[in-house]
Each structure stands twice: as C-alpha cells, then as structure tokens.
C-alpha positions as CSV (number, residue, x, y, z in Angstrom):
1,M,0.0,0.0,0.0
2,I,2.8,2.4,0.9
3,R,4.4,1.5,-2.5
4,G,1.2,2.6,-4.3
5,F,1.1,5.8,-2.3
6,Y,4.6,6.9,-3.5
7,T,3.9,5.7,-7.0
8,A,0.8,7.9,-7.3
9,L,2.6,10.8,-5.7
10,S,5.5,10.6,-8.2
11,G,3.0,10.6,-11.0
12,M,1.6,13.9,-9.7
13,V,5.0,15.4,-9.4
14,A,6.0,14.3,-12.9
15,A,2.8,15.7,-14.4
16,M,3.2,19.0,-12.6
17,T,6.8,19.3,-13.9
18,R,5.9,18.5,-17.5
19,Q,2.9,20.9,-17.3
20,A,5.3,23.7,-16.2
21,V,7.6,22.9,-19.2
22,V,4.7,23.0,-21.7
23,A,3.3,26.2,-20.1
24,D,6.6,27.9,-20.5
25,N,6.6,26.9,-24.2
26,I,3.1,28.4,-24.7
27,A,4.1,31.6,-22.8
28,N,7.0,32.1,-25.3
29,V,5.0,31.3,-28.5
30,N,5.6,34.9,-29.6
31,T,9.2,35.2,-28.4
32,V,11.7,35.7,-31.3
33,G,14.0,32.7,-31.8
34,F,12.6,30.7,-28.9
35,K,13.2,27.0,-28.9
36,E,10.7,24.9,-27.0
37,S,11.8,22.5,-24.2
38,R,10.8,18.8,-24.4
39,T,10.7,16.2,-21.7
40,T,10.0,12.5,-21.4
41,Q,9.4,10.4,-18.3
42,D,10.8,7.1,-17.0
43,D,10.6,4.7,-14.1
44,F,12.2,6.3,-11.0
45,E,13.7,3.1,-9.5
46,L,15.0,1.9,-12.9
47,Q,16.7,5.3,-13.4
48,V,18.5,5.0,-10.1
49,M,19.4,1.3,-10.4
50,N,20.5,1.5,-14.0
51,S,22.9,4.4,-13.1
52,V,24.7,2.3,-10.4
53,G,24.4,-1.3,-11.5
54,P,22.7,-3.9,-13.7
55,E,19.3,-3.4,-15.1
56,L,16.3,-4.0,-12.8
57,G,13.2,-5.9,-13.7
58,L,10.1,-4.4,-15.2
59,L,8.2,-3.6,-12.0
60,G,8.5,0.0,-11.2
61,T,7.8,2.2,-8.2
62,G,7.0,5.5,-9.7
63,T,7.9,7.9,-12.5
64,I,10.3,10.8,-12.9
65,P,10.7,13.4,-15.7
66,T,13.9,12.8,-17.7
67,N,15.7,14.0,-20.8
68,M,15.0,17.7,-20.6
69,R,16.2,19.1,-23.8
70,L,15.7,21.9,-26.3
71,D,14.0,21.2,-29.6
72,V,16.4,23.0,-32.0
73,S,14.1,22.5,-35.1
74,Q,13.7,25.5,-37.4
75,G,11.1,28.2,-36.4
76,P,9.1,30.1,-39.0
77,L,10.8,33.0,-40.8
78,Q,9.0,36.3,-40.8
79,V,9.8,39.3,-43.0
80,T,10.1,42.6,-41.0
81,D,11.9,44.9,-43.5
82,N,14.1,46.2,-40.6
83,Q,17.7,46.2,-41.6
84,S,19.0,45.2,-38.2
85,D,16.7,42.1,-38.0
86,M,18.3,38.8,-38.9
87,A,17.1,35.3,-38.9
88,I,19.2,32.1,-39.0
89,E,18.0,29.4,-41.4
90,G,19.5,26.0,-40.5
91,D,22.2,25.4,-37.9
92,G,23.6,28.2,-36.0
93,L,23.6,30.6,-33.0
94,F,24.5,34.2,-32.7
95,V,27.3,35.1,-30.3
96,V,26.9,38.0,-27.8
97,R,28.9,39.4,-25.0
98,T,27.2,39.8,-21.6
99,G,28.3,41.0,-18.2
100,G,28.9,37.4,-17.3
101,G,30.8,36.5,-20.5
102,V,30.0,35.1,-23.9
103,A,26.4,33.8,-24.5
104,Y,24.4,32.6,-27.5
105,T,21.0,33.3,-29.0
106,R,18.8,32.6,-31.9
107,A,16.9,35.9,-31.4
108,G,18.0,38.1,-34.3
109,N,15.8,41.2,-33.5
110,F,18.9,43.3,-33.1
111,V,19.1,47.1,-32.9
112,V,21.9,49.7,-33.4
113,D,22.4,51.6,-30.2
114,A,23.4,55.2,-29.7
115,T,27.1,54.3,-30.1
116,G,26.5,52.6,-33.5
117,T,27.0,49.1,-32.1
118,L,24.8,46.2,-33.1
119,V,23.2,44.9,-29.9
120,T,20.4,42.6,-28.7
121,Q,17.2,43.9,-27.3
122,Q,18.8,43.8,-23.8
123,G,21.8,45.9,-25.0
124,Y,24.4,43.1,-25.3
125,P,26.9,43.6,-28.2
126,V,26.7,41.1,-31.1
127,L,30.1,39.7,-31.9
128,D,31.9,39.1,-35.1
129,T,34.1,36.1,-35.9
130,A,37.1,37.9,-34.3
131,G,35.2,38.4,-31.1
132,H,34.8,42.1,-31.6
133,S,31.6,44.2,-31.3
134,I,30.1,45.2,-34.7
135,Q,29.7,48.8,-36.0
136,P,27.6,48.3,-39.1
137,G,27.0,51.9,-40.0
138,Q,23.7,53.7,-40.7
139,K,22.8,51.6,-43.7
140,F,24.2,48.1,-44.2
141,T,23.7,44.9,-46.0
142,V,24.4,41.5,-44.5
143,G,25.2,38.5,-46.8
144,P,24.1,34.9,-46.2
145,D,27.4,34.1,-44.5
146,G,27.1,37.0,-42.1
147,T,29.5,39.4,-43.8
148,I,28.5,43.1,-43.6
149,L,29.3,44.3,-47.1
150,E,30.1,47.9,-46.1
151,T,32.6,47.1,-43.4
152,G,33.8,43.5,-44.1
153,Q,33.0,42.4,-40.6
154,R,31.5,38.9,-40.4
155,I,28.8,38.2,-37.8
156,A,29.8,35.1,-35.8
157,L,27.7,32.0,-36.1
158,V,28.5,28.9,-34.1
159,A,26.9,25.4,-34.4
160,W,24.6,24.0,-31.8
161,P,26.9,22.1,-29.4
162,P,26.5,18.3,-29.3
163,G,26.5,18.4,-25.5
164,G,23.4,20.7,-25.4
165,V,22.9,24.2,-24.0
166,S,21.5,25.7,-20.8
167,R,19.1,28.6,-20.6
168,L,20.4,31.8,-19.0
169,G,17.2,33.9,-19.3
170,E,16.7,36.9,-21.5
171,N,16.5,34.5,-24.5
172,L,20.2,33.7,-24.0
173,L,21.9,30.3,-23.9
174,S,25.2,29.0,-22.5
175,A,27.4,26.2,-23.8
176,G,30.7,24.7,-22.7
177,G,33.7,23.7,-24.7
178,Q,34.9,24.8,-28.1
179,L,32.1,25.4,-30.6
180,S,32.5,24.8,-34.3
181,P,31.4,27.1,-37.1
182,A,27.7,26.8,-38.1
183,T,26.5,25.7,-41.5
184,G,23.3,27.9,-41.5
185,Q,22.7,31.1,-43.4
186,I,21.6,34.6,-42.2
187,H,18.6,36.3,-43.8
188,Q,18.6,40.1,-43.2
189,R,15.3,41.9,-42.6
190,M,13.7,38.8,-41.3
191,I,13.3,37.2,-37.8
192,E,12.8,33.6,-36.7
193,G,9.6,32.9,-34.7
194,S,9.2,30.5,-31.9
195,N,9.1,26.8,-32.9
196,T,6.4,26.1,-30.4
197,D,3.4,24.4,-32.1
198,M,0.4,25.7,-30.2
199,A,-1.9,22.8,-31.3
200,I,0.6,20.2,-30.0
201,A,1.4,22.2,-26.9
202,M,-2.3,22.6,-25.9
203,T,-2.9,18.9,-26.5
204,E,0.1,18.0,-24.3
205,L,-1.1,20.4,-21.6
206,I,-4.5,18.8,-21.4
207,S,-2.9,15.3,-21.3
208,F,-0.6,16.2,-18.4
209,Q,-3.5,17.8,-16.5
210,R,-5.5,14.6,-17.0
211,S,-2.5,12.6,-15.8
212,F,-2.3,14.7,-12.7
213,Q,-6.0,14.2,-12.0
214,L,-5.7,10.4,-12.4
215,S,-2.6,10.3,-10.1
216,S,-4.4,12.4,-7.6
217,R,-7.3,10.1,-7.6
218,A,-5.0,7.1,-7.2
219,L,-3.4,8.8,-4.2
220,S,-6.8,9.4,-2.6
221,L,-7.7,5.7,-3.1
222,Q,-4.4,4.6,-1.5
223,D,-5.0,6.9,1.4
224,G,-8.5,5.5,1.8
225,T,-7.2,1.9,1.7
226,I,-4.6,2.7,4.4
227,A,-7.4,4.2,6.5
228,D,-9.6,1.2,6.1
229,A,-6.7,-1.2,7.0
230,T,-6.0,0.9,10.1
231,Q,-9.7,0.8,11.1
232,L,-9.9,-3.0,10.7
233,G,-6.8,-3.4,12.9
234,R,-8.6,-1.4,15.6
235,L,-11.7,-3.6,15.3
236,R,-9.7,-6.7,15.9
C-alpha cells in the first residue's frame, strides 16, 4: 500500500513538472528565436538502479521526468523589412557578450544603439568572428554568410553544441567547450519565430492535466485503503 502511495505521488510530481515545461513553451510562443523544451518520463527506480548497476526488472515504483532538452528545429521565418533584424536558417547561434561572459542566442531582432553598435534587445553587443563588437553603420547589407558588405566584418555563427545548452534567461543560452562554425545562413530583414506548435502544446497540456488528476485520484484511493486497514486493525 505504501508503495502505491509513493507511485501515485511521483505521478503527480511528474505531471506538474511537465505541465510547467509546456506552459513555458506556450508563454513564449511569440518570443523571437525561442526553442521549446521537451521532456520524457521514465521509471524512477529503474533510473536509479541503472545508473549504479545492472538493469532492474520491469516492476516500477513511480515515474520521474527525464531527458529535458531543447527542440532545435527551425522556427518560421517572418519578414520585417528592418535592416537590423536577422534570422538564421538552419544550424547556428549568434554570439553576444554579456556582463557574465559570452552567451548565445537565436533571437536576431537586433538594434543599433546610440554608439552605432549592433546589440540585442537587452543591449548586449553582437560579436563578429574575431570576437569584436560590430559597427555596421547607418545603412548596411548582410550577406548569407554574415558578412557586412560595407565594413567587411562577419557576424559570428556557431553550431549547436552536441552536448546541449542551458538557458540563461533573456532569451540567451550558455554552452561549454569549443564550438564549431555553423552551416546555417543569415537572412537580413527577417526574424525567426518560436518553434512552439500551439496545437501540440495545448494537447500535451491537457494530457498532463489529466495525468495529474488520475494520479491524484489514485493517491486518494491509496489513502482510503490505508485508513480502512487501520480501522480493521482497531476492530480486531
């Protein structure tokens, strides 16, 4: 009975966690360059045992969210006719300099600040392939490889790291190790929209809500069973 109690509780926790991930995807459906997060779930005890020894049998004791990752598939490209807007088609991340060091982003809705520097919406300088900030001038044209024709500077693009990335907030990502050059292309006067599919996200949200309700019901049944067993023990 106690086993069933914890199994049901783990199902509720897993459903809540996955709901939060989907809710974040939905909240960022209009965020430029946003990549949705994906999760799966697995048997809790199997995850623990398989990490320290041979595989366990098929009988599980609960569930746990696993394999949190970013879906790096292409988002829709949207024409803006703003010369400082840029979208990446294919593989690639823009490189920016923040107060905490170098970070990466797919959000190409850049602006030129008062000093003539190409920066993100938060004011972080966009870097070229030499690691320098970019001074594109008042009017500029960016080629598919990121080269600014008027100045010769080339906007840095790095490939998605095979080891994955971590979110930093402000639509920025962090990655460790040496990153290789990207194979994607830059489209000026365009932005990349979020790759969140609202129809799929809403379906998943409803599914996880239903899973939470079922696990909650199972928990109530387990609690009632324990209460009945306790009452029978008193009657004896």
